[in-house]
gemmi code that builds the backbone of each chain (N, CA, C; Angstrom):
import gemmi

chains = {
    "A": [
        ("MET", (0.836, -1.210, 0.000), (0.000, 0.000, 0.000), (0.869, 1.258, 0.000)),
        ("LYS", (0.422, 2.229, -0.734), (1.184, 3.473, -0.813), (0.454, 4.580, -0.068)),
        ("THR", (1.193, 5.328, 0.676), (0.585, 6.494, 1.307), (0.520, 7.625, 0.280)),
        ("SER", (-0.294, 8.618, 0.570), (-0.433, 9.757, -0.358), (0.897, 10.450, -0.580)),
        ("LEU", (1.667, 10.562, 0.494), (2.953, 11.247, 0.381), (3.889, 10.480, -0.546)),
        ("ASN", (3.909, 9.150, -0.370), (4.775, 8.307, -1.206), (4.390, 8.412, -2.680)),
        ("ARG", (3.093, 8.537, -2.918), (2.597, 8.603, -4.301), (3.107, 9.849, -5.040)),
        ("VAL", (3.205, 10.959, -4.337), (3.596, 12.205, -5.016), (5.097, 12.471, -4.940)),
        ("ARG", (5.841, 11.649, -4.210), (7.296, 11.862, -4.118), (7.968, 11.545, -5.442)),
        ("GLY", (9.191, 12.025, -5.606), (9.931, 11.739, -6.831), (9.350, 12.511, -7.993)),
        ("LEU", (8.800, 11.805, -8.962), (8.284, 12.476, -10.152), (6.853, 12.983, -9.975)),
        ("GLY", (6.260, 12.841, -8.787), (4.930, 13.362, -8.544), (3.842, 12.438, -9.038)),
        ("SER", (2.584, 12.823, -8.771), (1.460, 11.930, -9.079), (1.294, 11.708, -10.584)),
        ("ALA", (1.684, 12.697, -11.395), (1.536, 12.548, -12.849), (2.702, 11.781, -13.459)),
        ("LYS", (3.725, 11.466, -12.643), (4.915, 10.708, -13.074), (5.680, 11.393, -14.214)),
        ("ASN", (5.580, 12.699, -14.240), (6.240, 13.454, -15.300), (7.247, 14.464, -14.745)),
        ("GLY", (7.270, 14.598, -13.414), (8.205, 15.523, -12.785), (8.082, 16.928, -13.332)),
        ("THR", (9.229, 17.554, -13.640), (9.205, 18.911, -14.183), (9.281, 18.894, -15.716)),
        ("GLY", (8.960, 17.755, -16.321), (9.033, 17.620, -17.783), (8.212, 18.650, -18.526)),
        ("HIS", (6.966, 18.862, -18.068), (6.086, 19.840, -18.708), (6.713, 21.234, -18.635)),
        ("PHE", (7.173, 21.588, -17.445), (7.781, 22.910, -17.229), (8.950, 23.136, -18.192)),
        ("TRP", (9.847, 22.140, -18.272), (11.033, 22.316, -19.111), (10.685, 22.400, -20.588)),
        ("ALA", (9.811, 21.510, -21.040), (9.418, 21.540, -22.453), (8.752, 22.867, -22.788)),
        ("GLN", (7.967, 23.383, -21.843), (7.272, 24.657, -22.049), (8.295, 25.793, -22.187)),
        ("ARG", (9.323, 25.787, -21.326), (10.314, 26.863, -21.373), (11.200, 26.749, -22.613)),
        ("ILE", (11.614, 25.535, -22.962), (12.505, 25.366, -24.119), (11.789, 25.811, -25.399)),
        ("THR", (10.516, 25.391, -25.555), (9.781, 25.832, -26.748), (9.524, 27.339, -26.685)),
        ("ALA", (9.351, 27.882, -25.479), (9.135, 29.330, -25.346), (10.357, 30.092, -25.848)),
        ("ILE", (11.547, 29.620, -25.445), (12.785, 30.286, -25.876), (12.948, 30.135, -27.393)),
        ("ALA", (12.702, 28.926, -27.900), (12.813, 28.693, -29.348), (11.823, 29.567, -30.110)),
        ("ASN", (10.645, 29.805, -29.512), (9.600, 30.547, -30.204), (9.937, 32.023, -30.402)),
        ("ILE", (10.894, 32.557, -29.630), (11.227, 33.985, -29.807), (11.824, 34.234, -31.203)),
        ("PRO", (12.955, 33.600, -31.572), (13.450, 33.819, -32.948), (12.480, 33.284, -34.011)),
        ("LEU", (11.787, 32.172, -33.696), (10.865, 31.604, -34.690), (9.693, 32.543, -34.967)),
        ("THR", (9.195, 33.224, -33.922), (8.089, 34.168, -34.121), (8.547, 35.347, -34.966)),
        ("ILE", (9.767, 35.839, -34.693), (10.291, 36.951, -35.494), (10.403, 36.522, -36.962)),
        ("GLY", (10.924, 35.313, -37.187), (11.006, 34.786, -38.550), (9.640, 34.623, -39.187)),
        ("PHE", (8.687, 34.139, -38.396), (7.328, 33.926, -38.901), (6.674, 35.249, -39.275)),
        ("LEU", (6.905, 36.278, -38.441), (6.369, 37.610, -38.763), (6.966, 38.125, -40.067)),
        ("LEU", (8.267, 37.870, -40.275), (8.911, 38.270, -41.529), (8.265, 37.561, -42.719)),
        ("ILE", (7.955, 36.257, -42.539), (7.311, 35.505, -43.625), (5.924, 36.090, -43.920)),
        ("ILE", (5.151, 36.364, -42.838), (3.820, 36.966, -43.040), (3.978, 38.294, -43.790)),
        ("PHE", (4.974, 39.081, -43.362), (5.239, 40.375, -43.989), (5.479, 40.203, -45.491)),
        ("CYS", (6.256, 39.179, -45.842), (6.634, 38.971, -47.251), (5.504, 38.400, -48.090)),
        ("VAL", (4.675, 37.520, -47.523), (3.685, 36.829, -48.372), (2.458, 37.678, -48.691)),
        ("THR", (2.218, 38.754, -47.909), (1.039, 39.567, -48.224), (1.232, 40.218, -49.590)),
        ("GLY", (0.269, 40.036, -50.431), (0.349, 40.623, -51.767), (1.013, 39.725, -52.794)),
        ("LEU", (1.562, 38.576, -52.355), (2.164, 37.655, -53.320), (1.090, 36.786, -53.967)),
        ("ASN", (1.285, 36.460, -55.244), (0.339, 35.555, -55.891), (0.744, 34.105, -55.642)),
        ("TYR", (-0.032, 33.192, -56.217), (0.179, 31.757, -55.971), (1.603, 31.311, -56.296)),
        ("TYR", (2.103, 31.684, -57.488), (3.419, 31.209, -57.927), (4.545, 31.776, -57.062)),
        ("GLN", (4.363, 33.035, -56.643), (5.374, 33.641, -55.766), (5.381, 32.982, -54.388)),
        ("ASN", (4.173, 32.573, -53.912), (4.079, 31.852, -52.645), (4.812, 30.518, -52.713)),
        ("VAL", (4.570, 29.790, -53.818), (5.231, 28.490, -53.996), (6.741, 28.682, -54.057)),
        ("GLU", (7.151, 29.707, -54.795), (8.584, 29.984, -54.937), (9.225, 30.291, -53.574)),
        ("LEU", (8.499, 31.080, -52.770), (9.022, 31.420, -51.439), (9.205, 30.159, -50.594)),
        ("LEU", (8.202, 29.268, -50.634), (8.282, 28.048, -49.825), (9.251, 27.028, -50.418)),
        ("ASN", (9.660, 27.254, -51.665), (10.685, 26.387, -52.260), (12.076, 26.706, -51.729)),
        ("ASN", (12.204, 27.901, -51.168), (13.481, 28.294, -50.576), (13.723, 27.429, -49.340)),
        ("PRO", (14.877, 26.703, -49.288), (15.102, 25.790, -48.155), (15.119, 26.475, -46.798)),
        ("ILE", (15.612, 27.710, -46.745), (15.643, 28.413, -45.451), (14.214, 28.651, -44.961)),
        ("VAL", (13.349, 29.057, -45.900), (11.953, 29.312, -45.532), (11.254, 28.010, -45.144)),
        ("SER", (11.447, 26.943, -45.941), (10.710, 25.711, -45.631), (11.226, 25.037, -44.362)),
        ("ILE", (12.536, 25.035, -44.156), (13.062, 24.468, -42.898), (12.597, 25.324, -41.719)),
        ("GLY", (12.655, 26.643, -41.907), (12.168, 27.550, -40.865), (10.707, 27.307, -40.549)),
        ("MET", (9.896, 27.112, -41.590), (8.465, 26.869, -41.381), (8.228, 25.562, -40.627)),
        ("ILE", (9.022, 24.533, -40.940), (8.864, 23.252, -40.234), (9.219, 23.422, -38.750)),
        ("LEU", (10.309, 24.150, -38.484), (10.683, 24.408, -37.089), (9.592, 25.199, -36.371)),
        ("ILE", (9.039, 26.204, -37.077), (7.960, 27.018, -36.507), (6.779, 26.127, -36.133)),
        ("ILE", (6.371, 25.280, -37.081), (5.222, 24.397, -36.837), (5.495, 23.458, -35.657)),
        ("LEU", (6.674, 22.840, -35.634), (7.010, 21.896, -34.554), (6.976, 22.585, -33.191)),
        ("SER", (7.676, 23.722, -33.101), (7.782, 24.400, -31.810), (6.449, 25.018, -31.387)),
        ("PHE", (5.729, 25.621, -32.346), (4.437, 26.242, -32.031), (3.427, 25.200, -31.548)),
        ("THR", (3.316, 24.079, -32.280), (2.274, 23.104, -31.917), (2.606, 22.415, -30.587)),
        ("TYR", (3.903, 22.200, -30.326), (4.303, 21.623, -29.035), (3.948, 22.592, -27.910)),
        ("HIS", (4.348, 23.850, -28.078), (4.128, 24.867, -27.057), (2.636, 25.108, -26.811)),
        ("MET", (1.854, 25.147, -27.893), (0.422, 25.443, -27.728), (-0.316, 24.278, -27.072)),
        ("ARG", (0.172, 23.050, -27.319), (-0.445, 21.881, -26.675), (-0.225, 21.934, -25.165)),
        ("LEU", (1.003, 22.282, -24.757), (1.303, 22.392, -23.330), (0.495, 23.524, -22.693)),
        ("GLY", (0.405, 24.654, -23.410), (-0.324, 25.809, -22.878), (-1.800, 25.510, -22.717)),
        ("MET", (-2.401, 24.921, -23.747), (-3.827, 24.618, -23.679), (-4.096, 23.560, -22.617)),
        ("GLN", (-3.145, 22.630, -22.428), (-3.292, 21.622, -21.372), (-3.427, 22.305, -20.005)),
        ("THR", (-2.574, 23.313, -19.770), (-2.620, 24.047, -18.506), (-3.950, 24.775, -18.349)),
        ("VAL", (-4.429, 25.402, -19.447), (-5.701, 26.128, -19.389), (-6.837, 25.160, -19.053)),
        ("ILE", (-6.852, 23.986, -19.709), (-7.911, 22.995, -19.453), (-7.840, 22.526, -17.999)),
        ("GLU", (-6.631, 22.203, -17.533), (-6.484, 21.711, -16.155), (-6.884, 22.764, -15.127)),
        ("ASP", (-6.710, 24.044, -15.492), (-7.058, 25.120, -14.563), (-8.561, 25.368, -14.478)),
        ("TYR", (-9.248, 25.247, -15.615), (-10.639, 25.717, -15.640), (-11.687, 24.610, -15.715)),
        ("ILE", (-11.316, 23.413, -16.154), (-12.309, 22.341, -16.272), (-12.144, 21.398, -15.079)),
        ("HIS", (-13.176, 21.290, -14.271), (-13.040, 20.494, -13.050), (-13.803, 19.172, -13.093)),
        ("LYS", (-14.693, 19.001, -14.109), (-15.394, 17.719, -14.225), (-14.449, 16.736, -14.894)),
        ("GLU", (-14.188, 15.606, -14.216), (-13.129, 14.696, -14.630), (-13.289, 14.205, -16.077)),
        ("LEU", (-14.475, 13.732, -16.433), (-14.683, 13.152, -17.766), (-14.489, 14.202, -18.859)),
        ("LEU", (-15.066, 15.386, -18.624), (-14.943, 16.477, -19.602), (-13.486, 16.909, -19.727)),
        ("LYS", (-12.807, 16.966, -18.593), (-11.407, 17.394, -18.586), (-10.553, 16.429, -19.407)),
        ("VAL", (-10.690, 15.126, -19.121), (-9.884, 14.132, -19.834), (-10.208, 14.156, -21.328)),
        ("SER", (-11.500, 14.295, -21.667), (-11.894, 14.353, -23.077), (-11.231, 15.536, -23.773)),
        ("MET", (-11.239, 16.687, -23.095), (-10.653, 17.877, -23.711), (-9.133, 17.761, -23.822)),
        ("LEU", (-8.517, 17.096, -22.841), (-7.065, 16.890, -22.914), (-6.712, 16.010, -24.114)),
        ("ILE", (-7.550, 14.998, -24.364), (-7.312, 14.114, -25.519), (-7.509, 14.894, -26.822)),
        ("LEU", (-8.613, 15.675, -26.876), (-8.879, 16.500, -28.067), (-7.730, 17.463, -28.327)),
        ("ASN", (-7.179, 18.010, -27.247), (-6.059, 18.945, -27.342), (-4.867, 18.274, -28.022)),
        ("TYR", (-4.564, 17.051, -27.590), (-3.479, 16.289, -28.218), (-3.755, 16.080, -29.699)),
        ("LEU", (-4.975, 15.596, -30.010), (-5.311, 15.249, -31.400), (-5.274, 16.481, -32.287)),
        ("PHE", (-5.842, 17.590, -31.814), (-5.872, 18.831, -32.585), (-4.445, 19.298, -32.903)),
        ("SER", (-3.596, 19.319, -31.857), (-2.224, 19.804, -32.049), (-1.439, 18.916, -33.008)),
        ("PHE", (-1.591, 17.595, -32.867), (-0.862, 16.687, -33.751), (-1.390, 16.773, -35.185)),
        ("PHE", (-2.714, 16.958, -35.313), (-3.307, 17.088, -36.650), (-2.744, 18.311, -37.367)),
        ("ILE", (-2.719, 19.449, -36.657), (-2.169, 20.688, -37.226), (-0.717, 20.469, -37.617)),
        ("MET", (0.045, 19.845, -36.707), (1.476, 19.642, -36.937), (1.718, 18.787, -38.182)),
        ("ILE", (1.080, 17.625, -38.244), (1.343, 16.684, -39.340), (0.861, 17.253, -40.672)),
        ("THR", (-0.343, 17.834, -40.687), (-0.886, 18.375, -41.935), (-0.014, 19.508, -42.465)),
        ("SER", (0.437, 20.368, -41.569), (1.256, 21.503, -41.998), (2.610, 21.047, -42.531)),
        ("ILE", (3.248, 20.119, -41.819), (4.574, 19.665, -42.262), (4.458, 18.918, -43.590)),
        ("TYR", (3.415, 18.106, -43.724), (3.170, 17.425, -44.993), (3.058, 18.450, -46.127)),
        ("SER", (2.287, 19.509, -45.884), (2.080, 20.531, -46.911), (3.385, 21.228, -47.284)),
        ("ILE", (4.159, 21.590, -46.264), (5.426, 22.286, -46.532), (6.346, 21.398, -47.366)),
        ("LEU", (6.455, 20.115, -46.973), (7.330, 19.194, -47.698), (6.849, 19.008, -49.125)),
        ("LYS", (5.528, 18.875, -49.297), (4.989, 18.644, -50.634), (5.260, 19.845, -51.532)),
        ("ILE", (5.119, 21.051, -50.970), (5.381, 22.253, -51.764), (6.869, 22.326, -52.118)),
        ("SER", (7.733, 22.085, -51.118), (9.160, 22.305, -51.379), (9.791, 21.177, -52.191)),
        ("PHE", (9.192, 19.985, -52.185), (9.693, 18.916, -53.048), (9.060, 18.974, -54.430)),
        ("GLY", (8.201, 19.968, -54.644), (7.567, 20.152, -55.944), (6.305, 19.347, -56.069)),
        ("SER", (5.171, 19.964, -55.764), (3.905, 19.232, -55.800), (3.341, 19.189, -57.210)),
    ],
    "B": [
        ("MET", (-13.136, 3.097, 6.600), (-12.703, 4.481, 6.806), (-13.889, 5.381, 7.147)),
        ("ILE", (-13.685, 6.259, 8.054), (-14.765, 7.187, 8.425), (-14.921, 8.231, 7.323)),
        ("LYS", (-16.178, 8.429, 6.937), (-16.411, 9.418, 5.892), (-16.228, 10.819, 6.453)),
        ("MET", (-15.366, 11.568, 5.800), (-15.100, 12.916, 6.289), (-16.271, 13.834, 5.952)),
        ("LYS", (-16.673, 14.605, 6.941), (-17.731, 15.576, 6.689), (-17.095, 16.780, 5.996)),
        ("LYS", (-17.771, 17.237, 4.958), (-17.201, 18.367, 4.227), (-17.348, 19.646, 5.054)),
        ("ILE", (-16.215, 20.254, 5.335), (-16.243, 21.461, 6.158), (-16.205, 22.680, 5.235)),
        ("GLU", (-17.043, 23.634, 5.548), (-17.032, 24.878, 4.778), (-15.832, 25.702, 5.225)),
        ("LYS", (-14.794, 25.704, 4.420), (-13.596, 26.440, 4.809), (-13.674, 27.861, 4.272)),
        ("PRO", (-13.089, 28.813, 4.972), (-13.084, 30.182, 4.427), (-12.209, 30.251, 3.177)),
        ("LEU", (-12.660, 30.988, 2.194), (-11.900, 31.111, 0.946), (-11.120, 32.422, 0.951)),
        ("SER", (-9.936, 32.363, 0.364), (-9.180, 33.604, 0.246), (-9.799, 34.440, -0.869)),
        ("PRO", (-9.690, 35.748, -0.793), (-10.297, 36.586, -1.842), (-9.725, 36.250, -3.215)),
        ("HIS", (-10.587, 36.178, -4.200), (-10.149, 35.800, -5.541), (-10.268, 36.987, -6.494)),
        ("LEU", (-9.946, 36.715, -7.762), (-9.831, 37.762, -8.800), (-10.887, 38.867, -8.741)),
        ("GLN", (-12.164, 38.461, -8.622), (-13.240, 39.466, -8.777), (-13.276, 40.481, -7.640)),
        ("ILE", (-12.522, 40.193, -6.548), (-12.491, 41.103, -5.407), (-11.608, 42.317, -5.699)),
        ("TYR", (-10.554, 42.094, -6.478), (-9.571, 43.156, -6.683), (-9.955, 44.066, -7.844)),
        ("SER", (-9.560, 45.343, -7.719), (-9.680, 46.207, -8.892), (-8.524, 45.844, -9.825)),
        ("PRO", (-8.752, 45.880, -11.151), (-7.725, 45.380, -12.069), (-6.414, 46.163, -11.984)),
        ("LEU", (-5.317, 45.422, -11.905), (-3.982, 46.014, -11.938), (-3.370, 45.631, -13.274)),
        ("ILE", (-2.428, 46.440, -13.756), (-1.918, 46.235, -15.108), (-1.241, 44.867, -15.268)),
        ("ASN", (-0.478, 44.435, -14.248), (0.202, 43.137, -14.397), (-0.787, 41.985, -14.377)),
        ("MET", (-1.876, 42.181, -13.613), (-2.920, 41.159, -13.563), (-3.657, 41.080, -14.905)),
        ("VAL", (-3.964, 42.267, -15.463), (-4.662, 42.289, -16.754), (-3.769, 41.674, -17.844)),
        ("MET", (-2.456, 41.998, -17.821), (-1.549, 41.449, -18.841), (-1.390, 39.936, -18.698)),
        ("SER", (-1.484, 39.451, -17.453), (-1.422, 38.002, -17.226), (-2.624, 37.324, -17.881)),
        ("ILE", (-3.813, 37.950, -17.716), (-5.026, 37.389, -18.312), (-4.946, 37.477, -19.844)),
        ("VAL", (-4.467, 38.646, -20.337), (-4.364, 38.830, -21.792), (-3.369, 37.828, -22.389)),
        ("HIS", (-2.320, 37.498, -21.617), (-1.341, 36.508, -22.092), (-2.022, 35.165, -22.358)),
        ("ARG", (-2.910, 34.783, -21.458), (-3.676, 33.539, -21.639), (-4.613, 33.645, -22.831)),
        ("ILE", (-5.259, 34.795, -22.955), (-6.224, 34.974, -24.055), (-5.484, 34.938, -25.404)),
        ("THR", (-4.361, 35.673, -25.505), (-3.630, 35.656, -26.781), (-3.097, 34.258, -27.074)),
        ("GLY", (-2.675, 33.539, -26.035), (-2.226, 32.156, -26.227), (-3.330, 31.294, -26.795)),
        ("SER", (-4.549, 31.458, -26.251), (-5.682, 30.675, -26.738), (-6.052, 31.062, -28.170)),
        ("LEU", (-5.968, 32.376, -28.481), (-6.253, 32.829, -29.844), (-5.235, 32.235, -30.823)),
        ("LEU", (-3.969, 32.241, -30.422), (-2.921, 31.718, -31.302), (-3.095, 30.219, -31.527)),
        ("TYR", (-3.605, 29.532, -30.501), (-3.877, 28.089, -30.599), (-4.770, 27.811, -31.813)),
        ("PHE", (-5.855, 28.599, -31.920), (-6.767, 28.391, -33.049), (-6.251, 29.083, -34.311)),
        ("GLY", (-5.445, 30.123, -34.127), (-4.849, 30.805, -35.272), (-3.924, 29.896, -36.063)),
        ("THR", (-3.316, 28.926, -35.370), (-2.436, 27.981, -36.056), (-3.200, 27.208, -37.128)),
        ("ALA", (-4.517, 27.057, -36.909), (-5.347, 26.389, -37.915), (-5.373, 27.197, -39.215)),
        ("ILE", (-5.334, 28.544, -39.085), (-5.301, 29.397, -40.280), (-4.005, 29.155, -41.050)),
        ("LEU", (-2.906, 29.063, -40.291), (-1.603, 28.783, -40.902), (-1.651, 27.458, -41.671)),
        ("MET", (-2.277, 26.447, -41.051), (-2.402, 25.137, -41.692), (-3.240, 25.227, -42.971)),
        ("VAL", (-4.353, 25.970, -42.897), (-5.229, 26.101, -44.065), (-4.496, 26.824, -45.199)),
        ("TRP", (-3.723, 27.843, -44.835), (-2.921, 28.578, -45.843), (-1.999, 27.606, -46.586)),
        ("LEU", (-1.277, 26.773, -45.822), (-0.363, 25.799, -46.440), (-1.123, 24.782, -47.282)),
        ("LEU", (-2.262, 24.315, -46.766), (-3.076, 23.342, -47.504), (-3.584, 23.924, -48.812)),
        ("CYS", (-3.947, 25.224, -48.786), (-4.459, 25.870, -50.000), (-3.360, 25.991, -51.051)),
        ("ILE", (-2.119, 26.247, -50.596), (-1.016, 26.322, -51.561), (-0.794, 24.942, -52.196)),
        ("VAL", (-0.854, 23.894, -51.348), (-0.683, 22.529, -51.854), (-1.783, 22.184, -52.855)),
        ("SER", (-3.005, 22.643, -52.566), (-4.149, 22.249, -53.395), (-4.180, 22.926, -54.752)),
        ("GLY", (-3.346, 23.955, -54.945), (-3.289, 24.583, -56.261), (-3.805, 26.002, -56.282)),
        ("GLU", (-3.723, 26.596, -57.478), (-3.983, 28.022, -57.618), (-5.415, 28.423, -57.238)),
        ("ALA", (-6.384, 27.593, -57.623), (-7.782, 27.948, -57.362), (-8.054, 28.045, -55.861)),
        ("ALA", (-7.588, 27.024, -55.121), (-7.785, 27.012, -53.666), (-7.074, 28.192, -53.028)),
        ("PHE", (-5.866, 28.475, -53.529), (-5.095, 29.593, -52.982), (-5.822, 30.913, -53.214)),
        ("ASN", (-6.383, 31.089, -54.419), (-7.091, 32.331, -54.716), (-8.326, 32.503, -53.835)),
        ("THR", (-8.989, 31.380, -53.525), (-10.131, 31.435, -52.606), (-9.670, 31.917, -51.235)),
        ("PHE", (-8.551, 31.348, -50.768), (-7.991, 31.762, -49.476), (-7.699, 33.265, -49.488)),
        ("GLN", (-7.046, 33.730, -50.559), (-6.704, 35.150, -50.677), (-7.946, 36.021, -50.626)),
        ("SER", (-9.004, 35.603, -51.367), (-10.205, 36.447, -51.433), (-10.918, 36.495, -50.083)),
        ("VAL", (-10.856, 35.392, -49.311), (-11.462, 35.388, -47.975), (-10.729, 36.380, -47.069)),
        ("PHE", (-9.388, 36.394, -47.147), (-8.626, 37.262, -46.251), (-8.422, 38.662, -46.821)),
        ("ASP", (-8.918, 38.920, -48.018), (-8.880, 40.265, -48.588), (-10.054, 41.109, -48.130)),
        ("THR", (-10.963, 40.522, -47.361), (-12.113, 41.277, -46.859), (-11.715, 42.032, -45.595)),
        ("LEU", (-12.608, 42.917, -45.142), (-12.334, 43.697, -43.933), (-12.165, 42.775, -42.728)),
        ("ILE", (-13.091, 41.810, -42.596), (-13.007, 40.864, -41.465), (-11.729, 40.038, -41.568)),
        ("GLY", (-11.415, 39.592, -42.782), (-10.201, 38.814, -42.996), (-8.946, 39.584, -42.605)),
        ("ASN", (-8.920, 40.865, -43.011), (-7.779, 41.713, -42.634), (-7.675, 41.879, -41.124)),
        ("MET", (-8.841, 42.058, -40.489), (-8.831, 42.236, -39.036), (-8.347, 40.979, -38.332)),
        ("VAL", (-8.721, 39.813, -38.864), (-8.263, 38.549, -38.279), (-6.740, 38.455, -38.360)),
        ("ILE", (-6.187, 38.802, -39.526), (-4.736, 38.692, -39.705), (-3.993, 39.721, -38.846)),
        ("ILE", (-4.532, 40.959, -38.808), (-3.899, 41.982, -37.957), (-3.978, 41.555, -36.487)),
        ("GLY", (-5.147, 41.035, -36.077), (-5.304, 40.537, -34.709), (-4.349, 39.390, -34.415)),
        ("TYR", (-4.156, 38.536, -35.408), (-3.249, 37.389, -35.245), (-1.812, 37.861, -35.033)),
        ("THR", (-1.371, 38.857, -35.842), (-0.003, 39.356, -35.666), (0.148, 40.064, -34.315)),
        ("TRP", (-0.912, 40.806, -33.898), (-0.844, 41.452, -32.585), (-0.735, 40.396, -31.483)),
        ("ALA", (-1.550, 39.332, -31.586), (-1.506, 38.262, -30.574), (-0.127, 37.611, -30.532)),
        ("LEU", (0.465, 37.396, -31.715), (1.816, 36.815, -31.786), (2.821, 37.694, -31.042)),
        ("ILE", (2.786, 39.015, -31.353), (3.751, 39.939, -30.755), (3.508, 40.070, -29.256)),
        ("HIS", (2.229, 40.206, -28.877), (1.910, 40.351, -27.455), (2.339, 39.116, -26.661)),
        ("HIS", (2.057, 37.936, -27.201), (2.394, 36.698, -26.499), (3.916, 36.516, -26.432)),
        ("MET", (4.616, 36.974, -27.482), (6.080, 36.880, -27.472), (6.668, 37.820, -26.405)),
        ("LEU", (6.196, 39.075, -26.393), (6.704, 40.022, -25.385), (6.342, 39.565, -23.980)),
        ("GLY", (5.100, 39.086, -23.816), (4.681, 38.564, -22.510), (5.524, 37.365, -22.105)),
        ("GLY", (5.882, 36.551, -23.085), (6.722, 35.380, -22.833), (8.116, 35.777, -22.387)),
        ("ILE", (8.673, 36.812, -23.043), (9.999, 37.310, -22.653), (9.952, 37.801, -21.208)),
        ("ARG", (8.842, 38.504, -20.861), (8.637, 38.993, -19.501), (8.655, 37.823, -18.501)),
        ("HIS", (7.967, 36.737, -18.857), (7.948, 35.572, -17.975), (9.322, 34.913, -17.872)),
        ("LEU", (10.069, 34.909, -18.988), (11.413, 34.317, -18.953), (12.347, 35.145, -18.080)),
        ("ILE", (12.158, 36.489, -18.101), (12.945, 37.351, -17.210), (12.633, 36.985, -15.751)),
        ("TRP", (11.345, 36.823, -15.453), (10.948, 36.453, -14.084), (11.498, 35.089, -13.693)),
        ("ASP", (11.636, 34.185, -14.680), (12.171, 32.846, -14.393), (13.594, 32.903, -13.858)),
        ("THR", (14.331, 33.982, -14.209), (15.702, 34.109, -13.703), (15.703, 34.641, -12.271)),
        ("GLY", (14.532, 35.023, -11.781), (14.434, 35.523, -10.407), (14.558, 37.022, -10.290)),
        ("SER", (14.657, 37.705, -11.433), (14.792, 39.165, -11.362), (13.564, 39.861, -11.946)),
        ("GLY", (13.480, 41.142, -11.696), (12.383, 41.953, -12.229), (11.119, 41.914, -11.384)),
        ("PHE", (11.248, 41.520, -10.105), (10.052, 41.381, -9.263), (9.733, 42.630, -8.431)),
        ("GLU", (10.555, 43.697, -8.564), (10.224, 44.926, -7.854), (8.965, 45.501, -8.499)),
        ("ILE", (8.097, 46.099, -7.663), (6.791, 46.565, -8.161), (6.939, 47.474, -9.384)),
        ("GLU", (7.917, 48.401, -9.319), (8.053, 49.347, -10.445), (8.447, 48.606, -11.733)),
        ("ASN", (9.323, 47.584, -11.590), (9.725, 46.813, -12.771), (8.589, 45.940, -13.302)),
        ("ILE", (7.797, 45.382, -12.387), (6.637, 44.585, -12.798), (5.701, 45.457, -13.629)),
        ("ASN", (5.439, 46.673, -13.125), (4.544, 47.577, -13.850), (5.132, 48.021, -15.181)),
        ("LYS", (6.451, 48.300, -15.184), (7.109, 48.709, -16.438), (7.007, 47.611, -17.483)),
        ("LEU", (7.300, 46.366, -17.063), (7.250, 45.238, -18.001), (5.830, 45.021, -18.519)),
        ("ALA", (4.852, 45.167, -17.633), (3.462, 44.951, -18.035), (3.023, 46.004, -19.050)),
        ("TRP", (3.311, 47.273, -18.751), (2.969, 48.345, -19.689), (3.749, 48.193, -20.989)),
        ("GLY", (5.026, 47.802, -20.849), (5.860, 47.592, -22.036), (5.281, 46.537, -22.964)),
        ("THR", (4.749, 45.469, -22.352), (4.133, 44.405, -23.143), (2.952, 44.928, -23.941)),
        ("LEU", (2.102, 45.715, -23.256), (0.892, 46.220, -23.914), (1.233, 47.256, -24.985)),
        ("ILE", (1.972, 48.301, -24.586), (2.272, 49.400, -25.512), (3.175, 48.895, -26.638)),
        ("GLY", (4.198, 48.100, -26.264), (5.117, 47.555, -27.271), (4.399, 46.728, -28.319)),
        ("SER", (3.459, 45.879, -27.880), (2.772, 45.010, -28.840), (1.906, 45.821, -29.799)),
        ("ILE", (1.234, 46.850, -29.263), (0.372, 47.678, -30.120), (1.226, 48.475, -31.110)),
        ("LEU", (2.303, 49.103, -30.592), (3.173, 49.907, -31.460), (3.797, 49.055, -32.566)),
        ("LEU", (4.349, 47.888, -32.173), (5.006, 47.027, -33.162), (4.016, 46.540, -34.222)),
        ("THR", (2.776, 46.255, -33.800), (1.765, 45.806, -34.765), (1.454, 46.926, -35.759)),
        ("ILE", (1.311, 48.155, -35.240), (1.025, 49.296, -36.117), (2.183, 49.511, -37.089)),
        ("ILE", (3.431, 49.498, -36.564), (4.610, 49.692, -37.420), (4.671, 48.592, -38.482)),
        ("PHE", (4.422, 47.348, -38.054), (4.440, 46.199, -38.967), (3.518, 46.434, -40.154)),
        ("TRP", (2.276, 46.854, -39.894), (1.300, 46.956, -40.979), (1.453, 48.234, -41.793)),
        ("ILE", (1.979, 49.312, -41.165), (2.255, 50.527, -41.949), (3.392, 50.236, -42.933)),
        ("LEU", (4.471, 49.609, -42.430), (5.592, 49.244, -43.301), (5.131, 48.304, -44.405)),
        ("ASN", (4.267, 47.357, -44.018), (3.756, 46.393, -44.991), (2.948, 47.103, -46.076)),
        ("TYR", (2.158, 48.099, -45.658), (1.332, 48.847, -46.602), (2.205, 49.648, -47.567)),
        ("ILE", (3.291, 50.228, -47.026), (4.180, 51.035, -47.858), (4.991, 50.162, -48.821)),
        ("LEU", (5.560, 49.067, -48.274), (6.513, 48.269, -49.037), (5.881, 47.191, -49.914)),
        ("CYS", (4.720, 46.639, -49.488), (4.188, 45.487, -50.240), (2.977, 45.849, -51.093)),
    ],
}
model = gemmi.Model(1)
for chain_id, residues in chains.items():
    chain = gemmi.Chain(chain_id)
    for i, (resn, *xyz) in enumerate(residues, 1):
        res = gemmi.Residue()
        res.name, res.seqid = resn, gemmi.SeqId(i, " ")
        for name, pos in zip(("N", "CA", "C"), xyz):
            atom = gemmi.Atom()
            atom.name, atom.element = name, gemmi.Element(name[0])
            atom.pos, atom.b_iso = gemmi.Position(*pos), 0.0
            res.add_atom(atom)
        chain.add_residue(res)
    model.add_chain(chain)
structure = gemmi.Structure()
structure.add_model(model)
structure.setup_entities()
C-alpha cells in the first residue's frame, strides 16, 4: 500500500516531474526567434500571388524555418492549452476528453502543416 | 474508513475582489492571446493546404482574407503573436528571479501592452508602404 505522500514523491502523481515545465520553457525560448522569422514571412507573403508563394516556400531556409515554426508552435500550444484545461475544467470526464482533443488537434495541425510544406518544397 | 464531513472552509479573496492592476490584466491577456494563437495555427495550416491544393484554392484563401473581417483577423493574429512573445519574454525574465520589484513589474506589463500595439502598427504601416 502506498501512502499519499509516497505517491507524489519523486516524479509526482503525474509521473512526469518537471518535464512539462522544461518543455514549455525550451519551446518558449525557441519561439522567440521563430516568431520573429514567422512575422517576416507573413510580412513577405502579403500581396504575393500563388506562384510567388510556392517559390518562397521552395526556398530551403523558408521551408526548414516553417517546419521548425510548426514543430515548436504546436508543441508549445499543446502544453499551454493543457494548462488552461487543467485550470478551468473540473469535471473529470470532460477534462480528460478535452485533454485528448487537445493532443489530437495539435498533432493534426502539426502533421498536416509539415506534410504541406514538404509537398510544396519537393515540388507538388 | 470514516467518511469525512465536508467542512465549509473560508476562501481567500479571488480575482473578482480586486480592482484590475496592469500586471494582472496582462497576465489574463497573455492567456487569451495564447488561446487565440492556438486556433490561429489552424489558419496557418489552411494557408499551407491551399497552396498545396493549387492556384484555385489559394485564390479562394486570398479572397477570404482580402475582406475587412479577414484583414482584421490577420492583424489581430499578428498582434496576438507579438503580445504573447513580449509577454513570454517577460515571464522568462521572471524565471531568472529578477524583475520582481513593483516598479519593474509595472514597467514590463505596460511595455508588453504598448510595445505590442506599437510594433503591430509599425508592422502593418511598413507592410502597406513596401508590399
